[in-house]
C-alpha positions as CSV (number, residue, x, y, z in Angstrom):
1,M,0.0,0.0,0.0
2,K,1.3,3.4,-1.0
3,Y,-0.1,6.6,0.5
4,Q,0.3,10.4,-0.1
5,I,-0.3,12.5,3.0
6,E,-0.7,16.3,3.3
7,H,-1.0,17.8,6.8
8,T,-1.5,21.5,7.3
9,N,-1.5,23.3,10.7
10,I,-2.4,27.0,10.7
11,F,-1.9,29.0,13.9
12,H,-3.9,32.3,14.1
13,Y,-2.6,34.6,16.8
14,E,-4.9,37.3,18.4
15,N,-1.9,39.7,18.4
16,F,1.4,39.8,16.6
17,V,3.9,37.4,18.1
18,D,7.6,37.1,17.8
19,Q,10.5,34.8,18.8
20,S,8.6,31.7,18.0
21,M,10.5,28.4,18.7
22,N,8.8,25.2,17.5
23,H,9.3,21.5,17.4
24,I,7.3,19.3,15.0
25,R,7.0,15.5,14.9
26,L,5.3,14.9,11.6
27,K,7.8,12.9,9.6
28,P,6.6,9.3,9.2
29,R,9.0,6.5,10.2
30,T,11.0,4.1,8.2
31,D,11.1,0.6,9.8
32,E,10.6,-3.1,9.0
33,C,7.0,-2.6,8.0
34,Q,6.9,1.0,6.7
35,R,9.1,3.0,4.2
36,L,9.2,6.8,3.8
37,L,9.6,7.5,0.1
38,Y,9.3,11.3,0.2
39,Y,8.9,14.1,2.8
40,W,8.9,17.9,2.6
41,T,8.1,20.6,5.1
42,T,6.9,24.1,4.1
43,I,6.8,26.8,6.8
44,T,5.3,30.3,6.5
45,P,6.8,32.7,7.5
46,A,9.8,31.0,5.9
47,S,12.2,29.2,8.2
48,V,14.8,26.5,8.0
49,T,14.4,23.3,10.1
50,K,17.1,21.4,12.0
51,E,16.4,17.7,12.4
52,H,17.3,15.3,15.2
53,T,16.1,11.9,16.6
54,D,14.6,12.0,20.1
55,L,15.0,9.4,22.9
56,W,12.1,7.4,21.5
57,G,13.4,7.2,18.0
58,N,11.1,9.9,16.6
59,N,12.1,12.4,13.9
60,V,12.0,16.0,15.3
61,E,12.3,19.1,13.3
62,T,13.1,22.4,15.1
63,F,12.7,25.9,13.7
64,F,12.8,29.5,14.9
65,I,11.0,32.6,13.6
66,P,12.4,35.8,15.0
67,E,10.2,38.3,13.2
68,K,6.7,39.4,14.2
69,H,3.9,37.4,12.6
70,H,0.1,37.0,12.9
71,H,-0.2,33.5,11.4
72,L,2.0,30.5,11.3
73,T,1.5,27.7,8.7
74,V,3.2,24.4,8.8
75,T,2.5,22.0,5.9
76,T,4.1,18.6,5.5
77,N,3.9,16.3,2.4
78,A,4.9,12.7,2.6
79,T,4.7,9.5,0.5
80,V,4.8,6.3,2.5
81,S,4.7,2.6,1.5
82,I,3.4,0.0,4.0
83,Q,3.5,-3.8,4.1
84,K,1.9,-5.6,7.0
85,S,0.0,-8.8,7.5
86,P,-2.6,-9.7,10.3
87,L,-0.5,-11.0,13.1
88,I,-1.7,-10.9,16.7
89,H,-4.9,-12.8,16.3
90,M,-2.9,-15.7,14.9
91,I,-0.4,-15.9,17.8
92,Q,-0.6,-18.5,20.4
93,Y,0.9,-17.8,23.9
94,T,3.5,-20.6,24.2
95,D,5.6,-21.7,27.2
96,E,8.7,-20.2,25.6
97,M,6.9,-16.8,25.3
98,K,5.7,-17.1,28.9
99,E,9.3,-17.6,30.1
100,I,10.4,-14.5,28.3
101,F,7.5,-12.4,29.5
102,H,8.2,-13.2,33.2
103,S,11.9,-12.7,32.9
104,E,13.7,-9.8,34.7
105,L,15.6,-9.1,31.4
106,F,12.3,-8.6,29.5
107,K,10.8,-6.3,32.3
108,G,14.0,-4.3,32.6
109,H,14.4,-3.7,28.9
110,Y,10.8,-2.4,28.5
111,L,10.6,-0.6,31.9
112,A,9.8,2.8,30.3
113,Y,6.6,1.2,28.8
114,L,5.6,-0.4,32.0
115,N,5.4,2.7,34.2
116,E,2.3,4.8,34.4
117,T,2.4,8.5,33.3
118,P,0.2,11.4,34.1
119,Y,-1.7,10.8,30.9
120,T,-2.2,7.0,31.4
121,F,-3.0,7.1,35.2
122,L,-6.1,5.2,36.3
123,Y,-7.3,4.7,39.8
124,K,-6.8,1.1,41.1
125,S,-10.6,0.7,41.4
126,Q,-11.0,1.7,37.7
127,I,-8.3,-0.8,36.6
128,K,-9.9,-3.6,38.8
129,D,-13.3,-3.1,37.2
130,I,-11.9,-3.1,33.7
131,V,-9.8,-6.2,34.2
132,E,-12.7,-8.1,35.8
133,A,-14.9,-7.2,32.9
134,V,-12.3,-8.2,30.3
135,G,-10.9,-11.3,32.0
136,N,-7.9,-13.5,31.3
137,P,-5.2,-10.9,32.3
138,E,-2.5,-13.6,32.6
139,D,-2.4,-14.1,28.8
140,P,-0.4,-11.1,27.4
141,V,-1.4,-12.0,23.8
142,R,-5.2,-12.5,24.2
143,F,-5.8,-9.9,26.9
144,P,-4.8,-6.9,24.8
145,I,-7.2,-8.0,22.1
146,D,-10.1,-8.5,24.5
147,L,-9.2,-5.2,26.2
148,M,-9.2,-3.3,22.9
149,A,-12.7,-4.7,22.2
150,Y,-14.0,-3.8,25.6
151,I,-12.7,-0.2,25.5
152,H,-14.1,0.2,22.0
153,Q,-17.5,-1.0,23.1
154,S,-17.5,1.1,26.3
155,V,-16.4,4.5,24.9
156,G,-18.2,6.6,22.4
157,Y,-16.3,8.7,20.0
158,D,-16.9,12.3,20.8
159,T,-14.7,15.2,19.7
160,I,-15.9,17.7,22.3
161,A,-16.2,15.6,25.5
162,T,-12.4,15.8,26.2
163,H,-9.4,18.0,25.4
164,V,-5.7,17.5,24.7
165,N,-4.8,17.5,28.4
166,T,-7.5,15.0,29.5
167,K,-6.1,12.1,31.5
168,A,-7.2,8.5,31.4
169,Y,-8.8,8.6,34.9
170,E,-10.8,11.5,33.7
171,S,-12.0,10.3,30.3
172,W,-12.9,6.7,31.4
173,P,-15.9,7.8,33.7
174,L,-17.2,9.9,30.8
175,K,-17.2,6.9,28.5
176,K,-16.6,9.5,25.7
177,G,-13.5,10.8,24.0
178,V,-11.2,10.7,21.0
179,C,-8.5,8.3,19.9
180,Q,-6.0,9.8,22.4
181,D,-8.3,8.9,25.2
182,Y,-9.0,5.4,24.0
183,A,-5.2,4.8,23.8
184,H,-4.4,6.3,27.2
185,V,-7.0,4.1,29.0
186,M,-5.7,1.0,27.2
187,L,-2.1,1.8,28.1
188,G,-3.0,2.4,31.7
189,V,-4.6,-1.0,32.0
190,L,-2.0,-2.9,30.1
191,R,0.9,-1.5,32.1
192,A,-0.9,-2.3,35.3
193,Q,-0.9,-5.9,34.2
194,G,2.8,-5.9,33.5
195,I,2.4,-5.8,29.7
196,P,4.7,-3.3,27.9
197,A,2.8,-1.0,25.7
198,R,3.5,2.3,24.0
199,Y,1.5,5.2,22.4
200,V,1.6,5.6,18.7
201,S,0.8,8.7,16.7
202,G,0.2,8.6,13.0
203,Y,-2.4,8.8,10.2
204,L,-5.3,6.6,9.3
205,Y,-6.5,5.9,5.8
206,V,-10.3,5.5,5.9
207,G,-11.2,5.2,2.3
208,E,-14.5,6.0,0.6
209,S,-16.7,3.3,2.3
210,S,-14.7,2.5,5.4
211,A,-16.3,2.5,8.9
212,L,-13.0,3.5,10.5
213,I,-12.9,6.6,12.6
214,G,-10.0,9.1,13.1
215,D,-8.8,10.5,9.8
216,A,-9.7,14.2,10.5
217,A,-6.3,14.9,12.1
218,T,-3.5,12.7,13.4
219,H,-4.6,9.4,14.8
220,A,-3.5,7.5,17.9
221,W,-3.4,3.8,18.8
222,V,-1.4,1.4,21.0
223,E,1.5,-1.0,20.3
224,V,2.0,-4.0,22.6
225,M,5.3,-5.9,23.0
226,I,4.6,-9.6,22.4
227,P,7.4,-11.8,23.8
228,G,9.5,-13.2,21.0
229,I,7.4,-11.4,18.3
230,G,7.9,-7.7,18.7
231,W,5.6,-4.6,18.7
232,V,2.1,-5.2,17.5
233,G,-0.4,-2.4,16.8
234,L,-3.9,-2.3,18.2
235,D,-6.4,0.5,17.5
236,P,-9.1,0.6,20.3
237,T,-10.9,3.5,18.6
238,N,-11.8,1.1,15.8
239,N,-11.3,-2.3,17.4
240,V,-8.9,-3.4,14.7
241,E,-5.2,-4.3,14.4
242,A,-3.1,-1.5,13.1
243,L,-2.1,-2.8,9.7
244,E,-2.0,-1.4,6.2
245,N,-4.4,1.5,7.0
246,H,-2.2,2.9,9.8
247,I,0.7,5.1,9.0
248,R,3.1,5.5,11.9
249,I,4.8,8.9,12.8
250,G,6.1,8.4,16.3
251,T,6.0,6.3,19.4
252,G,6.4,7.1,23.1
253,R,5.0,6.6,26.6
254,D,2.0,8.8,25.9
255,Y,0.8,11.8,23.9
256,A,3.3,14.1,25.5
257,D,6.2,12.2,23.9
258,V,4.7,12.4,20.4
259,S,2.8,15.7,20.3
260,P,2.8,16.7,16.6
261,L,3.5,20.4,17.3
262,Q,5.1,22.0,20.3
263,G,6.3,25.5,20.7
264,V,6.8,28.7,22.7
265,Y,6.4,32.3,21.5
266,R,6.1,35.8,22.9
267,G,2.6,37.1,22.5
268,G,-1.1,36.5,23.1
269,K,-3.5,33.5,22.6
270,H,-3.9,31.5,19.5
271,T,-6.3,29.2,17.6
272,L,-5.3,26.3,15.5
273,D,-6.8,24.9,12.3
274,V,-5.8,21.4,11.2
275,K,-6.3,19.7,7.9
276,V,-5.2,16.2,7.0
277,S,-5.5,14.4,3.7
278,V,-4.5,10.8,3.2
279,K,-4.8,9.5,-0.4
280,L,-4.2,5.9,-1.6
281,L,-1.8,5.9,-4.5
282,Q,-1.3,2.1,-4.9
283,Q,-2.6,-1.1,-3.4
């Protein structure tokens, strides 16, 4: 599958601002399942970006605008090729995998993805209720699949019920939210069960007749570390595996590690308009 992505962010400032320093994480990854074929960033007012790789392996572009401006537009264009096959539903939890999962080496290596964060925090009573409803927490292959389905069935997609700073313990009682909320709740439960899991940001190709949700802006889902297999993507917003329709940008402990745009400036308040277009070029 080959896709073309155009992502535009337009900041409108209530007053002129200056000395704007920004970091963007919008460059899709290249890995064993995904290949970045083309990428270009256009910034207005014009600025040159400097690129580095962060602690989590994400591509980060930094740019500085010293002059006064009323608007800031960041547009990225990318072409990505993806090859994935259904995986986790076909995996059986073997004795060898169990030995790896319970080893100190495994836990130590993925410790960053076992700790709760402010975004993924859930009360113990919330975790207990969820685990009891899902069942079978001792199987780190089957449990994430069942948990994904339970969260999908329990939470309604609602773009105004939560905001970018909403935490898992806040969104779960609402039973409403967006992809970020689905992912944070799922991460909180998985990590409480000792299952390494990480937050993924990216794009979702919906297509003309698809029932998938989450293509209006960047999408979010979860990757689970399966012993002896590797990272496997699960999308609780849509109750599907993250396969050919999911284009990965970045991974981290939660949204804070992969926020698409972060910056500081001197001036007043702002509003943000976001437009994302994902087109299928080749199957």
